[in-house]
C-alpha positions as CSV (number, residue, x, y, z in Angstrom):
1,X,0.1,0.0,-0.1
2,X,1.2,3.3,-0.9
3,X,1.3,6.0,1.8
4,X,-1.4,8.7,0.9
5,X,1.1,11.6,1.0
6,X,3.1,10.1,-1.8
7,X,0.2,8.3,-3.7
8,X,0.4,9.9,-7.2
9,X,-2.5,7.9,-8.8
10,X,-4.7,10.8,-8.4
11,X,-2.4,12.7,-11.1
12,X,-2.3,9.7,-13.5
13,X,-6.1,9.2,-13.0
14,X,-6.9,13.0,-13.8
15,X,-4.6,12.8,-16.8
16,X,-6.3,9.8,-18.2
17,X,-9.5,11.3,-17.6
18,X,-8.6,14.2,-20.1
19,X,-8.0,11.7,-23.0
20,X,-10.7,10.9,-25.5
21,X,-14.2,11.4,-25.1
22,X,-15.8,8.2,-26.6
23,X,-14.6,4.7,-26.3
24,X,-13.0,4.8,-29.6
25,X,-11.3,8.1,-29.0
26,X,-9.9,6.7,-25.8
27,X,-8.6,3.5,-27.8
28,X,-7.3,6.0,-30.2
29,X,-5.5,8.0,-27.5
30,X,-4.1,5.2,-25.7
31,X,-2.7,3.9,-28.9
32,X,-1.0,7.1,-29.5
33,X,0.4,7.6,-26.1
34,X,1.2,4.1,-25.2
35,X,1.3,1.7,-28.2
36,X,3.1,3.9,-30.6
37,X,6.0,4.5,-28.1
38,X,6.1,1.0,-27.2
39,X,6.3,-0.1,-31.1
40,X,9.1,2.5,-31.6
41,X,11.0,1.4,-28.6
42,X,10.6,-2.3,-29.7
43,X,11.9,-1.5,-33.1
44,X,15.0,0.3,-31.6
45,X,15.7,-2.9,-29.6
46,X,14.8,-5.2,-32.4
47,X,17.0,-3.5,-34.8
48,X,19.8,-3.0,-32.5
49,X,19.9,0.8,-32.9
50,X,22.6,1.9,-30.6
51,X,21.8,4.8,-28.2
52,X,25.0,6.6,-27.1
53,X,25.6,6.6,-23.3
54,X,26.2,10.3,-23.2
55,X,22.5,10.6,-24.3
56,X,21.3,9.4,-20.9
57,X,23.3,12.2,-19.1
58,X,21.9,14.9,-21.3
59,X,18.4,13.5,-20.9
60,X,18.9,13.5,-17.1
61,X,19.8,17.2,-17.5
62,X,16.8,18.0,-20.0
63,X,14.3,16.3,-17.9
64,X,15.3,17.8,-14.7
65,X,15.1,21.3,-16.2
66,X,11.7,20.3,-17.6
67,X,10.4,19.4,-14.1
68,X,11.4,22.8,-12.5
69,X,9.9,24.7,-15.8
70,X,6.6,22.7,-15.6
71,X,6.1,23.4,-12.1
72,X,6.8,27.1,-12.8
73,X,4.3,27.1,-15.5
74,X,1.6,25.3,-13.3
75,X,2.1,27.9,-10.6
76,X,1.5,30.8,-13.2
77,X,-1.4,29.2,-14.5
78,X,-2.9,29.0,-11.0
79,X,-2.3,32.5,-10.5
80,X,-4.2,33.3,-13.7
81,X,-7.1,31.0,-12.5
82,X,-7.2,32.5,-9.0
83,X,-7.4,36.0,-10.2
84,X,-10.3,34.6,-12.7
85,X,-12.1,33.1,-9.8
86,X,-12.0,36.4,-7.9
87,X,-13.4,38.2,-10.9
88,X,-16.2,35.6,-11.1
89,X,-17.1,36.1,-7.5
90,X,-17.2,40.0,-8.0
91,X,-19.3,39.7,-11.1
92,X,-21.6,37.1,-9.4
93,X,-22.1,39.7,-6.5
94,X,-22.7,42.6,-9.1
95,X,-25.1,40.4,-11.0
96,X,-27.2,39.7,-7.7
97,X,-27.9,43.3,-7.4
98,X,-27.9,44.3,-11.1
99,X,-29.0,41.4,-13.7
100,X,-26.6,42.7,-16.4
101,X,-26.3,40.5,-19.4
102,X,-23.0,41.3,-20.3
103,X,-21.7,40.5,-16.8
104,X,-23.5,37.1,-16.9
105,X,-22.1,36.3,-20.4
106,X,-18.7,37.2,-19.0
107,X,-19.2,34.6,-16.0
108,X,-20.2,32.0,-18.5
109,X,-17.0,32.6,-20.5
110,X,-14.8,32.3,-17.3
111,X,-16.5,29.1,-16.3
112,X,-15.7,27.6,-19.8
113,X,-12.2,28.8,-19.4
114,X,-12.0,27.4,-15.9
115,X,-13.1,23.9,-17.5
116,X,-10.1,24.1,-20.0
117,X,-7.6,25.2,-17.0
118,X,-8.7,22.2,-15.0
119,X,-7.7,19.8,-18.0
120,X,-4.5,21.7,-18.8
121,X,-3.6,21.4,-14.9
122,X,-4.2,17.6,-14.9
123,X,-2.0,17.2,-18.2
124,X,0.6,19.6,-16.8
125,X,0.8,17.6,-13.3
126,X,1.1,14.5,-15.3
127,X,3.9,15.9,-17.5
128,X,5.7,17.2,-14.4
129,X,5.5,13.7,-12.9
130,X,6.6,12.2,-16.1
131,X,9.6,14.5,-16.4
132,X,10.6,13.4,-12.7
133,X,10.2,9.8,-13.8
134,X,12.2,10.4,-16.8
135,X,14.9,12.2,-14.9
136,X,15.1,9.3,-12.2
137,X,15.2,6.6,-15.0
138,X,18.0,8.4,-16.8
139,X,19.8,8.9,-13.4
140,X,19.6,5.2,-12.8
141,X,21.0,4.7,-16.3
142,X,24.0,6.9,-15.6
143,X,24.5,5.4,-12.3
144,X,24.2,1.6,-13.0
145,X,25.0,-0.7,-15.9
146,X,21.6,-2.1,-17.0
147,X,21.3,-4.2,-20.0
148,X,21.4,-1.9,-23.1
149,X,18.1,-3.3,-24.5
150,X,16.3,-2.4,-21.2
151,X,17.9,1.2,-21.4
152,X,17.2,1.6,-25.1
153,X,13.4,0.3,-24.7
154,X,12.7,2.7,-21.7
155,X,14.6,5.7,-23.1
156,X,12.8,5.6,-26.6
157,X,9.5,4.9,-24.9
158,X,9.8,7.8,-22.5
159,X,11.2,10.2,-25.2
160,X,8.1,9.7,-27.5
161,X,5.7,9.5,-24.6
162,X,6.8,12.6,-23.2
163,X,6.9,14.4,-26.6
164,X,3.5,13.3,-27.4
165,X,2.0,14.5,-24.1
166,X,3.9,17.9,-24.4
167,X,2.4,18.3,-27.7
168,X,-1.1,17.7,-26.2
169,X,-0.3,20.4,-23.5
170,X,0.8,22.8,-26.1
171,X,-2.2,22.3,-28.2
172,X,-4.5,22.8,-25.0
173,X,-2.4,26.0,-24.4
174,X,-3.0,27.0,-28.0
175,X,-6.8,26.4,-27.8
176,X,-7.2,28.6,-24.5
177,X,-5.1,31.4,-25.8
178,X,-6.4,31.3,-29.3
179,X,-10.0,31.8,-28.0
180,X,-8.8,34.6,-25.8
181,X,-6.9,36.4,-28.7
182,X,-9.6,35.9,-31.4
183,X,-12.3,37.9,-29.4
């Protein structure tokens, strides 16, 4: 049993909850995020494509930096979200006294944005966790001599899974900001 203070299953569950809508969309997402990286990693091992040992040291550095940057991004997003919540509370109080249509539309817009921020938070939390897992994995590869096939499979799988997850987060950022800038 994992102690509650370090149980990260809520992060993984929240991230998985953002994938796909319908059954087939979830199957497609799991294929993209797990099957494709697994097949690519398997191909690297099968075809004996060598991964340079220095790559693991570089990857350790990159993923360590990514972990810190993602936490900073998450804190910045929380700052934006909390200001938005304060503004919603202000508008709701104002609407109670004056049923302004413009203010109620603005509240609805903020509530939709809050839903997008919740999805983004789940994905960034997972991406931060994944960065920590990657950094830890590459630290193990640098510190210990493991079978090269294990190192190759894990590194390629983690690289591709991270890249696809990062692409999804960037797309969600784009959607949120595009909606704001286009109005």
